C-alpha positions in Angstrom: 78.7 -33.6 4.6 79.7 -36.2 1.6 78.0 -36.2 -1.5 76.0 -39.5 -1.7 77.8 -41.8 -4.5 76.6 -44.7 -6.4 79.0 -46.8 -8.9 75.9 -48.5 -10.3 74.6 -44.9 -11.6 77.4 -43.7 -13.2 77.2 -47.3 -14.7 73.7 -47.1 -15.6 72.3 -43.5 -16.2 73.5 -43.4 -19.7 71.5 -46.8 -20.8 68.9 -46.0 -19.2 69.1 -42.2 -20.3 68.9 -43.4 -24.0 65.4 -45.1 -23.1 64.0 -42.5 -21.5 65.0 -40.0 -24.6 61.9 -42.0 -26.7 60.1 -42.5 -23.3 59.1 -39.4 -22.0 59.7 -37.8 -25.8 56.5 -35.7 -25.3 56.2 -35.4 -21.9 56.8 -32.7 -19.7 57.1 -33.5 -15.7 58.7 -36.3 -14.1 58.2 -37.6 -11.0 61.0 -39.8 -10.4 60.5 -42.4 -6.9 63.6 -42.9 -5.0 65.7 -40.8 -6.0 68.4 -42.2 -4.6 71.7 -40.7 -4.6 70.5 -37.9 -6.5 72.6 -38.9 -9.0 70.5 -39.7 -11.5 68.3 -36.6 -11.5 71.3 -34.4 -12.4 71.7 -36.6 -15.0 68.8 -37.2 -16.4 67.5 -33.7 -16.2 70.8 -31.8 -17.8 70.4 -33.9 -20.6 66.2 -34.2 -21.0 65.8 -30.3 -20.6 62.5 -30.4 -21.6 61.3 -32.3 -19.3 60.9 -31.2 -15.2 62.4 -33.7 -12.9 60.8 -33.8 -9.6 62.1 -36.2 -7.8 61.7 -37.5 -4.5 62.9 -40.0 -1.6 62.0 -40.8 2.0 63.0 -37.9 4.3 66.5 -39.0 5.2 67.8 -39.0 2.1 66.7 -35.7 0.8 70.0 -34.1 1.7 72.4 -36.0 -0.1 70.1 -35.5 -3.4 70.3 -32.3 -2.3 74.3 -32.1 -3.1 74.2 -33.0 -6.4 70.6 -31.1 -7.3 73.0 -27.9 -5.6 76.0 -28.7 -7.9 73.6 -29.5 -11.1 72.0 -25.8 -10.6 69.5 -26.8 -13.8 66.4 -24.3 -14.3 64.9 -27.7 -14.9 65.6 -30.1 -11.5 63.6 -28.2 -7.9 64.5 -29.3 -4.7 64.0 -32.9 -4.3 60.6 -33.7 -2.1 59.5 -36.2 0.8 57.8 -39.1 -0.6 57.1 -42.6 1.2 55.6 -45.1 -0.5 53.4 -45.6 2.5 52.3 -42.7 3.5 49.1 -42.0 3.8 48.9 -39.7 0.9 51.4 -38.6 -1.8 51.9 -35.5 -2.3 50.0 -33.0 -4.6 52.4 -33.1 -8.0 50.7 -32.7 -11.6 52.9 -34.9 -13.6 52.7 -36.9 -17.0 55.6 -39.1 -16.6 57.0 -41.4 -13.3 60.9 -43.3 -13.4 61.7 -44.9 -10.8 65.6 -47.4 -10.2 66.0 -49.9 -8.1 63.4 -49.9 -5.7 60.6 -53.0 -6.9 63.4 -55.5 -5.6 63.9 -53.4 -2.4 60.6 -52.1 -1.0 58.7 -55.2 0.1 55.5 -57.0 -2.4 52.7 -54.7 -0.6 54.4 -51.5 -1.1 55.3 -52.4 -4.9 51.2 -52.8 -5.2 50.9 -49.9 -3.2 53.2 -48.0 -5.6 51.3 -48.8 -8.3 48.0 -48.6 -7.3 49.6 -44.6 -6.8 51.2 -43.8 -9.5 47.2 -45.5 -11.5 45.9 -43.0 -9.8 48.6 -40.2 -10.0 49.6 -40.7 -14.0 46.6 -38.8 -17.0 45.6 -40.8 -19.9 49.0 -41.1 -22.1 51.1 -40.9 -18.9 53.8 -42.9 -19.5 56.0 -44.8 -16.2 59.6 -46.5 -16.8 61.1 -48.8 -13.8 65.0 -49.8 -14.2 66.0 -52.7 -12.5 66.7 -56.6 -12.4 63.5 -59.2 -13.1 62.7 -62.5 -13.4 60.8 -63.8 -16.1 58.7 -67.4 -15.9 59.4 -67.9 -12.5 63.2 -68.0 -13.8 66.2 -65.5 -13.4 67.8 -64.1 -16.1 71.8 -64.4 -15.1 73.5 -66.3 -12.0 74.7 -63.3 -10.7 70.8 -62.3 -10.5 69.9 -65.6 -9.0 73.0 -64.6 -6.2 71.6 -61.2 -6.1 68.0 -62.1 -4.9 69.5 -64.3 -2.6 71.6 -62.0 -0.5 68.7 -59.6 -0.8 66.0 -62.0 0.9 68.9 -62.9 3.1 69.3 -59.5 4.3 65.2 -58.8 4.7 62.3 -61.2 3.1 60.5 -59.3 2.0 62.9 -58.0 -0.6 64.1 -59.8 -3.2 63.6 -59.6 -7.4 59.6 -59.4 -9.0 58.2 -61.6 -11.2 57.8 -59.8 -14.4 54.7 -60.7 -15.3 53.0 -60.0 -12.4 54.1 -56.3 -12.1 52.5 -56.5 -15.7 49.6 -57.9 -14.5 49.9 -55.2 -11.4 50.2 -52.5 -13.7 47.2 -53.4 -15.7 44.9 -53.7 -12.8 45.7 -50.0 -12.7 44.7 -48.6 -16.4 48.5 -49.3 -17.7 49.5 -51.2 -20.6 53.4 -52.2 -21.5 54.5 -50.3 -24.2 58.2 -51.5 -24.3 60.4 -53.7 -21.9 64.3 -52.2 -22.7 67.3 -55.4 -22.3 70.2 -52.9 -20.3 73.4 -53.8 -19.5 74.6 -56.1 -16.5 71.3 -57.9 -16.9 68.7 -55.0 -15.6 65.5 -54.4 -17.7 63.2 -50.9 -18.3 60.0 -51.8 -18.1 57.6 -49.1 -20.3 54.0 -48.6 -19.5 51.6 -46.5 -20.5 48.3 -44.9 -18.4 45.3 -45.7 -20.8 41.4 -44.9 -19.7 40.4 -48.2 -21.9 42.5 -50.4 -19.4 40.9 -49.1 -16.4 38.5 -51.6 -14.4 
């Protein structure tokens, strides 16, 4: 089996890493949701050696991710675990940070809602959520390329598409997370960071 590879992951891994160095500086264990090819997991675990980086994805992607994990052979990068946003219960994991990249615009809005609900329940007080990807702001695209990307996604699947940042932030607040940072990234992407706060819980 050929090891999966994404040129986009190769381009964005270092800019994301710089954000995570700060956002996850005092964290111990990260759960990555939607590990994709596995490139991010291998890169971040190598450069954030103080973290245990637990990546996950749907079962059909695990063998490809595992190739990157096996090649990296890092003590802080365990085997990838199966996790589907829609499964009735998530695996028990003692994580104090969560990372996901390029997932919110692929899954449906109900799945985004379910993701934030589960993240809010999983993270302890002070836990950190970092989300990478493109967003709309005030209902508007930040670049023509994002508008074209959004149209392509919706043509392929009407349930997918770029999310309104304000709606996502409201969803995070609903589940006990407060915005900590919203970083501009290359290629009109963002890395948003929320912190779980008991004060925010409803």
